[in-house]
C-alpha positions in Angstrom: -22.1 -25.1 -9.0 -24.7 -22.5 -8.3 -28.4 -22.7 -8.7 -29.6 -19.2 -9.7 -33.3 -18.5 -9.0 -34.9 -15.2 -9.6 -38.4 -14.7 -8.2 -38.8 -11.0 -7.3 -36.8 -8.1 -5.9 -35.6 -9.2 -2.4 -36.9 -12.7 -2.5 -33.6 -14.5 -2.0 -33.7 -14.2 1.8 -37.3 -15.2 2.2 -36.9 -18.1 -0.2 -34.0 -19.5 1.7 -35.8 -19.0 5.0 -38.8 -20.9 3.6 -36.7 -23.8 2.3 -35.0 -24.1 5.7 -38.3 -24.2 7.5 -39.7 -26.7 5.0 -36.8 -29.1 4.7 -34.6 -28.4 7.8 -31.2 -26.7 8.3 -29.2 -29.6 7.0 -30.9 -29.4 3.7 -29.8 -25.7 3.2 -26.5 -25.7 5.0 -24.5 -25.1 1.8 -27.0 -22.5 0.5 -26.4 -18.7 0.5 -29.0 -16.0 0.0 -27.4 -13.3 -2.1 -28.8 -9.7 -2.3 -27.6 -6.3 -3.2 -27.4 -3.4 -0.6 -30.2 -1.4 -2.2 -32.5 -4.3 -2.5 -31.7 -5.4 1.1 -33.0 -2.0 2.3 -35.9 -2.1 -0.1 -37.4 -5.5 0.9 -34.7 -7.8 2.2 -34.6 -6.4 5.7 -38.1 -7.7 6.4 -37.1 -11.2 5.6 -34.0 -11.0 7.7 -36.1 -9.9 10.7 -38.2 -13.1 10.1 -35.0 -15.2 10.0 -33.9 -13.8 13.4 -37.4 -14.2 14.9 -37.7 -17.8 13.7 -34.2 -18.8 14.8 -32.7 -19.4 11.3 -29.2 -20.8 10.9 -28.8 -19.8 7.2 -26.3 -17.6 5.5 -27.1 -14.3 3.9 -24.6 -12.3 1.7 -25.2 -8.6 1.1 -23.3 -7.3 -1.9 -22.5 -3.8 -0.9 -21.4 -1.8 -3.9 -22.7 1.6 -2.7 -25.4 2.0 -5.4 -28.5 0.5 -6.9 -27.1 -1.8 -9.7 -30.5 -3.3 -10.7 -32.3 -0.2 -11.9 -29.8 2.5 -12.9 -27.4 3.4 -10.2 -29.6 5.5 -8.0 -28.6 6.5 -4.5 -30.2 4.6 -1.6 -30.5 4.9 2.2 -26.9 3.5 2.9 -25.0 5.7 0.3 -25.2 8.9 2.3 -26.8 10.9 -0.4 -30.4 11.6 -1.4 -31.7 11.1 -5.0 -31.0 14.8 -5.5 -27.4 14.3 -4.5 -27.7 16.0 -1.1 -25.7 14.7 1.9 -27.8 12.7 4.3 -27.4 10.0 7.0 -26.0 6.8 5.7 -27.4 3.6 7.3 -24.7 1.3 8.5 -25.7 -2.1 7.1 -23.7 -4.1 9.7 -25.1 -2.1 12.6 -28.6 -2.5 11.2 -28.2 -6.3 11.0 -26.9 -6.4 14.6 -29.7 -4.1 15.8 -32.4 -6.6 14.7 -30.6 -9.5 16.4 -28.0 -11.0 14.0 -25.1 -11.9 16.2 -22.7 -13.1 13.5 -22.1 -10.2 11.0 -18.9 -10.2 8.9 -17.7 -7.4 6.7 -15.2 -8.3 4.0 -13.5 -6.9 0.9 -15.3 -8.3 -2.1 -11.9 -8.4 -4.0 -10.1 -10.5 -1.4 -11.0 -13.9 -3.0 -9.3 -16.2 -0.5 -10.7 -14.5 2.6 -14.2 -14.3 1.0 -14.1 -18.0 0.2 -12.9 -18.9 3.7 -15.6 -16.7 5.2 -18.4 -18.3 3.1 -17.2 -21.9 3.9 -17.0 -21.1 7.6 -20.4 -19.6 7.6 -22.3 -22.4 5.8 -20.8 -24.9 8.2 -21.9 -23.0 11.3 -25.0 -23.3 13.4 -26.2 -19.8 13.6 -27.6 -17.1 11.3 -24.7 -15.3 9.6 -24.7 -12.1 7.4 -21.7 -11.6 5.2 -21.4 -8.0 3.9 -19.1 -8.1 0.8 -17.9 -4.5 0.3 -16.5 -2.8 -2.8 -17.7 0.3 -4.5 -19.1 -0.2 -8.1 -16.5 0.8 -10.6 -19.1 2.9 -12.5 -19.5 5.3 -9.5 -18.3 8.8 -10.2 -14.8 9.2 -8.9 -14.2 5.5 -8.4 -10.9 4.6 -9.9 -8.4 1.7 -9.6 -4.7 2.8 -9.7 -3.6 -0.3 -11.5 -4.5 -2.4 -14.5 -4.0 -6.1 -15.1 -1.8 -7.5 -17.8 -0.8 -11.0 -19.0 2.7 -12.4 -19.1 2.1 -14.7 -22.0 5.3 -16.7 -21.3 4.0 -17.6 -17.9 0.5 -18.6 -19.0 -0.1 -22.3 -18.7 -3.5 -22.3 -20.5 -5.3 -23.6 -17.3 -8.3 -21.4 -17.7 -8.6 -20.5 -14.0 -8.9 -16.8 -14.9 -11.9 -17.5 -17.0 -13.9 -18.9 -14.1 -14.8 -15.4 -12.8 -16.5 -14.4 -16.1 -14.6 -11.1 -16.4 -15.5 -9.4 -19.7 -12.0 -8.2 -20.1 -10.4 -11.7 -20.2 -10.6 -14.0 -23.2 -8.5 -16.9 -24.6 -6.6 -16.5 -27.8 -4.8 -19.6 -29.1 -5.4 -21.2 -25.7 -3.7 -18.4 -23.7 -5.3 -15.6 -21.7 -5.6 -12.1 -23.1 -6.8 -9.0 -21.3 -8.6 -6.2 -23.2 -7.1 -3.0 -21.6 -10.2 -1.0 -22.6 -12.4 -3.2 -20.4 -10.1 -4.0 -17.5 -10.9 -2.0 -14.3 -7.8 -3.2 -12.5 -9.7 -5.0 -9.6 -6.9 -7.6 -9.4 -9.2 -10.6 -8.9 -7.6 -12.5 -11.8 -4.1 -12.1 -10.3 -5.3 -13.9 -7.2 -6.6 -16.9 -9.2 -3.6 -17.4 -11.4 -1.2 -19.8 -9.7 1.6 -19.3 -12.3 2.0 -15.5 -12.0 0.8 -14.9 -15.6 -1.8 -12.4 -14.4 0.0 -9.3 -13.1 -0.9 -5.8 -11.9 0.8 -2.8 -13.5 0.6 0.9 -13.0 -1.9 2.7 -15.2 
């Protein structure tokens, strides 16, 4: 049930802010501006400053995967490395948000589905500007490995399709039952949290 609008790099925060000012906080209370960590530092921070200044009550979610996913996995000012790979100061996104005046800043594990859902619902029902920083390193980063993989217990699968809702490229349905392609599975474990019947399971690699 998401409306996905793409205008330009970093526009999610400013677009949400504009809608709030045009139509009121009740109109956008279930809306969330979503932005990556690199793009937030590139152009999103300016719009967040405007939200604080203009007393916004909206919700902003920063997807912190420790890289620049949009244009080729470059380093950025919060990764702790320069483009040449040299060690440098890493900006703390949570502290940065607090420094410009955001009082409600929440850091959460991107793979904790239940906690993330509860955090989002609590935020959009609040009456103050909230920044949610969903943190989990990109699986394509050098040295980033999961110690487990996900497998399917076909006997336990009830063909409900809940695992398909996340759009994981490793999961497909064969004869109505879930199947995981081991060559594509990273082992994040999100599917195991969604399956109510225990058909999705984690196993050692």
